Structures are given as structure tokens and as C-alpha cells.
C-alpha positions in Angstrom: 218.4 -16.8 30.1 215.3 -14.9 29.1 212.4 -17.1 28.2 211.1 -16.7 24.7 207.5 -15.4 24.6 205.3 -17.6 22.4 201.7 -17.4 21.2 200.8 -20.2 23.6 201.4 -17.7 26.4 198.5 -15.6 25.1 196.2 -18.6 25.4 197.4 -19.4 28.9 197.7 -15.9 30.3 194.9 -14.1 28.5 193.2 -13.1 31.7 194.5 -12.4 35.2 191.9 -13.1 37.9 190.3 -10.8 40.3 191.2 -12.6 43.6 193.9 -14.9 44.8 192.8 -18.5 44.9 195.2 -21.4 45.5 195.5 -24.2 43.0 193.4 -26.8 44.8 190.5 -24.4 45.4 190.7 -23.2 41.8 190.5 -26.7 40.3 187.6 -27.6 42.5 185.7 -24.5 41.6 186.4 -24.9 37.9 185.0 -28.4 38.0 181.8 -27.1 39.6 181.2 -24.6 36.8 178.2 -25.4 34.7 179.3 -25.2 31.1 178.4 -26.9 27.8 180.3 -30.1 27.2 183.8 -29.4 26.1 184.5 -29.4 22.4 187.7 -29.9 20.4 188.5 -26.9 18.2 189.6 -28.0 14.7 192.7 -25.9 14.5 196.1 -27.0 13.1 197.7 -24.2 15.2 196.4 -25.8 18.4 197.7 -29.2 17.3 201.1 -27.6 16.9 200.9 -25.8 20.3 199.6 -28.9 22.2 202.2 -29.6 24.9 203.1 -26.0 25.3 199.8 -24.5 26.4 199.8 -23.8 30.2 196.6 -25.6 31.3 197.3 -24.8 34.9 197.0 -21.1 34.2 193.9 -21.6 32.1 192.3 -23.6 34.9 193.1 -20.9 37.5 191.7 -18.2 35.2 188.4 -20.1 34.7 188.1 -20.7 38.4 188.6 -17.1 39.3 186.1 -15.9 36.8 183.7 -18.4 38.2 184.2 -16.8 41.6 183.5 -13.4 40.1 180.2 -14.7 38.5 178.9 -16.8 41.3 180.7 -15.9 44.5 183.9 -16.9 46.2 184.2 -19.8 48.6 181.5 -21.9 50.3 179.7 -18.7 51.4 179.6 -17.5 47.8 181.0 -14.1 48.8 180.5 -11.4 46.1 183.6 -9.7 44.7 182.0 -6.6 43.1 181.7 -3.5 45.3 178.3 -1.9 44.9 177.1 0.9 47.2 177.7 -0.5 50.7 177.9 -4.2 49.8 179.7 -6.8 47.8 177.9 -8.7 45.0 178.4 -11.4 42.4 178.2 -10.7 38.7 175.0 -12.6 38.5 173.5 -10.4 41.2 174.6 -7.2 39.4 173.0 -8.4 36.2 169.7 -8.9 38.0 169.9 -5.5 39.7 170.7 -3.8 36.4 167.8 -5.7 34.7 165.3 -4.9 37.5 165.9 -1.1 37.2 165.0 -1.3 33.5 165.9 1.4 30.9 162.3 2.7 30.9 162.7 3.7 34.5 165.8 5.9 34.1 163.7 9.1 34.2 163.0 8.5 37.9 165.6 10.5 40.0 166.0 7.6 42.4 166.6 5.2 39.5 169.1 7.7 38.0 171.0 7.6 41.3 171.1 3.8 41.2 172.5 3.8 37.7 175.3 6.1 38.8 176.3 3.5 41.4 175.9 0.7 38.8 178.1 2.6 36.3 180.8 3.0 39.0 180.6 -0.7 39.9 180.8 -1.7 36.2 183.9 0.4 35.6 185.6 -1.1 38.6 184.8 -4.6 37.5 185.9 -4.1 33.9 189.2 -2.6 35.1 189.8 -5.5 37.4 188.9 -8.2 34.8 191.2 -6.6 32.2 194.3 -6.6 34.3 195.3 -9.1 31.7 195.9 -6.1 29.4 199.3 -5.4 31.0 200.5 -8.8 29.9 198.5 -8.9 26.6 200.0 -5.5 25.6 203.6 -7.0 25.9 202.6 -10.0 23.8 200.4 -8.3 21.3 201.6 -8.2 17.7 199.7 -8.3 14.3 200.7 -12.0 13.9 199.6 -13.0 17.4 196.3 -11.2 17.0 195.6 -12.9 13.7 196.3 -16.4 15.2 194.0 -15.7 18.2 191.2 -14.3 16.0 191.5 -17.2 13.6 191.0 -19.7 16.5 188.1 -17.7 17.9 186.4 -17.6 14.4 186.8 -21.4 14.1 185.4 -21.8 17.6 182.4 -19.6 16.6 181.7 -21.8 13.6 181.8 -25.0 15.6 179.8 -23.6 18.5 177.3 -22.3 15.9 177.5 -18.8 17.4 177.0 -15.7 15.2 179.2 -13.4 17.3 181.1 -13.0 20.5 182.9 -10.2 22.3 186.0 -12.4 22.4 186.8 -11.2 18.8 186.7 -7.6 19.9 188.8 -8.4 22.9 191.4 -10.1 20.8 191.5 -7.3 18.2 191.2 -4.1 20.2 193.4 -2.5 22.8 192.4 -2.5 26.4 190.8 1.0 26.4 188.7 0.4 23.3 187.5 -3.0 24.5 186.7 -1.6 28.0 184.6 1.2 26.5 182.6 -1.3 24.3 181.3 -3.0 27.5 178.2 -0.9 28.3 176.5 -3.1 30.9 176.9 -6.0 33.3 174.9 -8.1 30.9 177.5 -7.5 28.2 180.3 -8.3 30.6 178.6 -11.5 31.7 178.2 -12.5 28.0 181.9 -11.9 27.4 183.0 -14.0 30.5 180.5 -16.8 29.7 182.0 -17.1 26.2 185.5 -16.9 27.6 184.8 -19.7 30.1 183.6 -22.0 27.3 186.4 -21.0 24.9 189.1 -21.7 27.5 187.6 -25.0 28.3 187.5 -25.9 24.6 191.2 -24.9 24.4 192.0 -27.4 27.1 189.9 -30.1 25.3 191.9 -29.3 22.1 195.3 -29.8 23.8 195.3 -33.4 25.3 199.1 -33.4 25.8 199.0 -30.2 27.8 196.0 -31.4 29.8 197.6 -34.7 30.6 200.7 -33.0 31.9 198.5 -30.7 34.0 196.6 -33.6 35.5 199.8 -35.5 36.2 201.4 -32.5 38.0 198.1 -32.0 40.0 198.1 -35.6 41.1 201.7 -35.3 42.2 200.9 -32.1 44.2 197.9 -33.8 45.8 200.1 -36.7 46.8 202.7 -34.3 48.3 205.4 -35.2 45.7 205.8 -31.5 44.7 
């Protein structure tokens, strides 16, 4: 029987990661991520969805984006192709910053920006592979729910704005074109990491189920 698609799937499957990481690695990487203390989002909708949200998927998503930002594995291998090497998102933000907009008139710098633009386009395309899933789930009702939760999250985090709202409202093409730099992409992923972690904090039943299943897996019961 075909499984019914629910809004909770949007929360759990919002992003598909850039590399394949198994569950144990993903959990350990996610725990190592330096983020603000988790916060419960005051949302009646999340209270209703608690128990349905797939915390395993959310944890994997966070871990894979951590790898994109800081590097994969113990060697911190970069996942972003740039010129002849592989770099982390943090490194690309630094490279982009060091060139500086005031130096773009220099022919050599212009050439560097061409490479940066290509790397940025590749990274955005990879990080928005979620769009194939999101497109299937997207409806005016679902978007309103997601935007409502994000707006409440903004108020509680005392943030004036976030690219998460544009991501929730816009189609994949329009959102992709709104990201003009690695700095903007990093800002989006930083917010996403915190938002997903707060979703987990707001769904204790779902989190408890995830931790129980993880413990069983670690003990070889699954």
C-alpha cells in the first residue's frame, strides 16, 4: 500500500546530503558540530507531529552538511571542487573573502572569480538535490506550515531574517539564483543546522524513538 505523504516528511527530508555517510559516522559528526544550545520551538503543529518526525533523517542531513562545511572524515577532506583541488565550504568562504570585490578589476582576480562561480554553482546544485523530493511534497498548505514554523523560530532565536524562508517559499531555481556567494550559502546552511536541531528538541517523542533505535543498532539488535 502506498504510504501517505505527510508534512512531517518535509521536516525530515528537507535536504539530501552531498556524500554518503553511514548512520554511526553521521551521528558522531553531528554531535561534534558546534551549534547554539538547542531550543524548543513553541509550535502547536510540532506538538501534533511529535512522534512522526523522522529524527534519523534529520540527524543524517545535519551530519552531511557538517561534512560539507568542515570536511569529511578524520582527514577533514573537502567536498567542493575548485580548480584542481577539493575544499570545504569554510575554505571557499575565506578564498572568496580574500579576493575582495574591490580587486575584481584585476584580470587575474577575474579569472579566479570565474572558477569560484563555477564551484558555487556546483555546490548549490548538489545541496539542493532535496528539490526533487520537495517538489513532490510542495503544496500551498505545506509551504504555509513550514514558513509559519520558521517565522516562530526566527522570533524565538531573535533573528531578523533568514534564507530559510526564501527556501521554503520559492522553487528550486529561484532559490538557487538568490544565492550569490559562498558566504550566503554558508549563512543558509548555518541557519538550517540550528533549525533542524531545534526541530529535534521540539519533538521529544521522535527523538526518544531515534535514540532507542540507535542504541539497538549499536548493540547489534537490528
